[in-house]
C-alpha positions as a Markdown table, in Angstrom:
| # | Residue | x | y | z |
|---|---|---|---|---|
| 1 | Met | 99.5 | 99.6 | 117.8 |
| 2 | Leu | 97.8 | 102.9 | 117.4 |
| 3 | Leu | 98.9 | 105.9 | 119.5 |
| 4 | Ile | 96.3 | 108.7 | 119.8 |
| 5 | Trp | 96.7 | 112.2 | 121.2 |
| 6 | Glu | 93.5 | 114.3 | 121.3 |
| 7 | Trp | 92.7 | 117.7 | 122.6 |
| 8 | His | 89.2 | 117.9 | 124.0 |
| 9 | Thr | 87.3 | 121.2 | 124.2 |
| 10 | Gly | 85.1 | 119.9 | 127.1 |
| 11 | Ile | 82.0 | 121.0 | 125.2 |
| 12 | Glu | 80.6 | 117.5 | 125.1 |
| 13 | Ala | 81.7 | 116.4 | 128.6 |
| 14 | Asp | 78.0 | 116.0 | 129.6 |
| 15 | Gln | 77.7 | 113.4 | 126.8 |
| 16 | Gly | 80.5 | 111.2 | 128.0 |
| 17 | Glu | 83.4 | 112.9 | 126.2 |
| 18 | Pro | 86.5 | 113.7 | 128.2 |
| 19 | Glu | 86.8 | 117.0 | 130.1 |
| 20 | Arg | 88.8 | 119.9 | 128.6 |
| 21 | Gly | 92.4 | 119.2 | 127.8 |
| 22 | Pro | 94.7 | 116.6 | 126.2 |
| 23 | Val | 94.2 | 112.8 | 126.4 |
| 24 | Trp | 96.5 | 110.0 | 125.4 |
| 25 | Leu | 95.0 | 106.7 | 124.1 |
| 26 | Trp | 96.3 | 103.5 | 122.6 |
| 27 | Ala | 94.6 | 100.7 | 120.7 |
| 28 | Lys | 95.9 | 97.3 | 119.5 |
| 29 | Cys | 95.7 | 96.6 | 115.8 |
| 30 | Arg | 93.9 | 93.4 | 114.8 |
| 31 | Ser | 93.8 | 91.6 | 111.5 |
| 32 | Gly | 91.4 | 92.8 | 108.9 |
| 33 | Gly | 92.2 | 96.5 | 109.5 |
| 34 | Val | 90.3 | 96.8 | 112.7 |
| 35 | Asn | 91.6 | 97.7 | 116.2 |
| 36 | Thr | 90.5 | 97.3 | 119.8 |
| 37 | Glu | 88.6 | 100.1 | 121.5 |
| 38 | Pro | 91.1 | 102.9 | 122.4 |
| 39 | Ala | 92.1 | 102.8 | 126.1 |
| 40 | Pro | 94.0 | 105.4 | 128.2 |
| 41 | Leu | 97.8 | 105.5 | 128.1 |
| 42 | Pro | 99.2 | 106.1 | 131.5 |
| 43 | Val | 100.8 | 109.5 | 130.8 |
| 44 | Arg | 99.4 | 112.9 | 131.7 |
| 45 | Gly | 98.5 | 115.8 | 129.4 |
| 46 | Ile | 101.1 | 117.2 | 127.1 |
| 47 | Ala | 103.6 | 114.6 | 128.1 |
| 48 | Asn | 107.3 | 114.6 | 127.6 |
| 49 | Pro | 108.0 | 112.3 | 124.6 |
| 50 | Leu | 110.3 | 110.2 | 126.7 |
| 51 | Gln | 107.5 | 109.5 | 129.1 |
| 52 | Val | 105.3 | 108.4 | 126.2 |
| 53 | Ala | 108.1 | 106.1 | 124.9 |
| 54 | Trp | 108.5 | 104.5 | 128.3 |
| 55 | Ala | 104.8 | 104.0 | 128.7 |
| 56 | Leu | 104.7 | 102.4 | 125.2 |
| 57 | Ala | 107.7 | 100.2 | 126.0 |
| 58 | Glu | 105.9 | 98.9 | 129.2 |
| 59 | Leu | 102.7 | 98.3 | 127.3 |
| 60 | Ile | 104.5 | 96.4 | 124.5 |
| 61 | Ser | 106.6 | 94.3 | 126.9 |
| 62 | Ala | 103.9 | 93.5 | 129.5 |
| 63 | Gly | 100.9 | 93.5 | 127.2 |
| 64 | Arg | 99.1 | 96.0 | 129.5 |
| 65 | Ala | 99.4 | 99.6 | 130.6 |
| 66 | Gly | 101.9 | 100.1 | 133.5 |
| 67 | Arg | 102.1 | 102.8 | 136.2 |
| 68 | Arg | 101.2 | 106.4 | 135.5 |
| 69 | Arg | 104.1 | 108.5 | 134.2 |
| 70 | Ile | 104.4 | 112.2 | 134.8 |
| 71 | Gly | 106.6 | 114.6 | 132.9 |
| 72 | Glu | 105.6 | 117.6 | 130.8 |
| 73 | Trp | 107.0 | 118.4 | 127.4 |
| 74 | Val | 109.2 | 121.5 | 127.2 |
| 75 | Cys | 106.9 | 123.0 | 124.6 |
| 76 | Ala | 103.7 | 122.2 | 126.5 |
| 77 | Ala | 102.7 | 125.8 | 127.4 |
| 78 | Ser | 103.0 | 126.9 | 123.7 |
| 79 | Leu | 101.0 | 123.9 | 122.5 |
| 80 | Ala | 98.3 | 124.4 | 125.2 |
| 81 | Arg | 97.9 | 128.1 | 124.1 |
| 82 | Asp | 97.5 | 127.0 | 120.5 |
| 83 | Cys | 95.0 | 124.4 | 121.4 |
| 84 | Glu | 93.0 | 126.9 | 123.5 |
| 85 | Ser | 93.0 | 129.3 | 120.6 |
| 86 | Trp | 91.7 | 126.6 | 118.3 |
| 87 | Ala | 89.0 | 125.6 | 120.8 |
| 88 | Ala | 87.8 | 129.2 | 121.1 |
| 89 | Glu | 87.5 | 129.3 | 117.3 |
| 90 | Glu | 85.6 | 126.0 | 117.2 |
| 91 | Ala | 83.1 | 127.4 | 119.9 |
| 92 | Trp | 82.0 | 130.1 | 117.5 |
């Protein structure tokens, strides 16, 4: 299984990319080094690692994503500021 966390600048939202902010995705690994198309993991934003672990456990045990989990990581504000700073630099 692949677990992906991406920060999107929102610059390419009109081209089908996600809106500004963090996105959690997962993909199932297949034989031959390929994986399924990444799909949303039911956690929000800069999630608490415990929420991510619970969402992954549900996914592994049920074979599909479960209910949406909410809970922000204690360092979320700091990480969001750093990502916003990076996005501003990328825009130049």
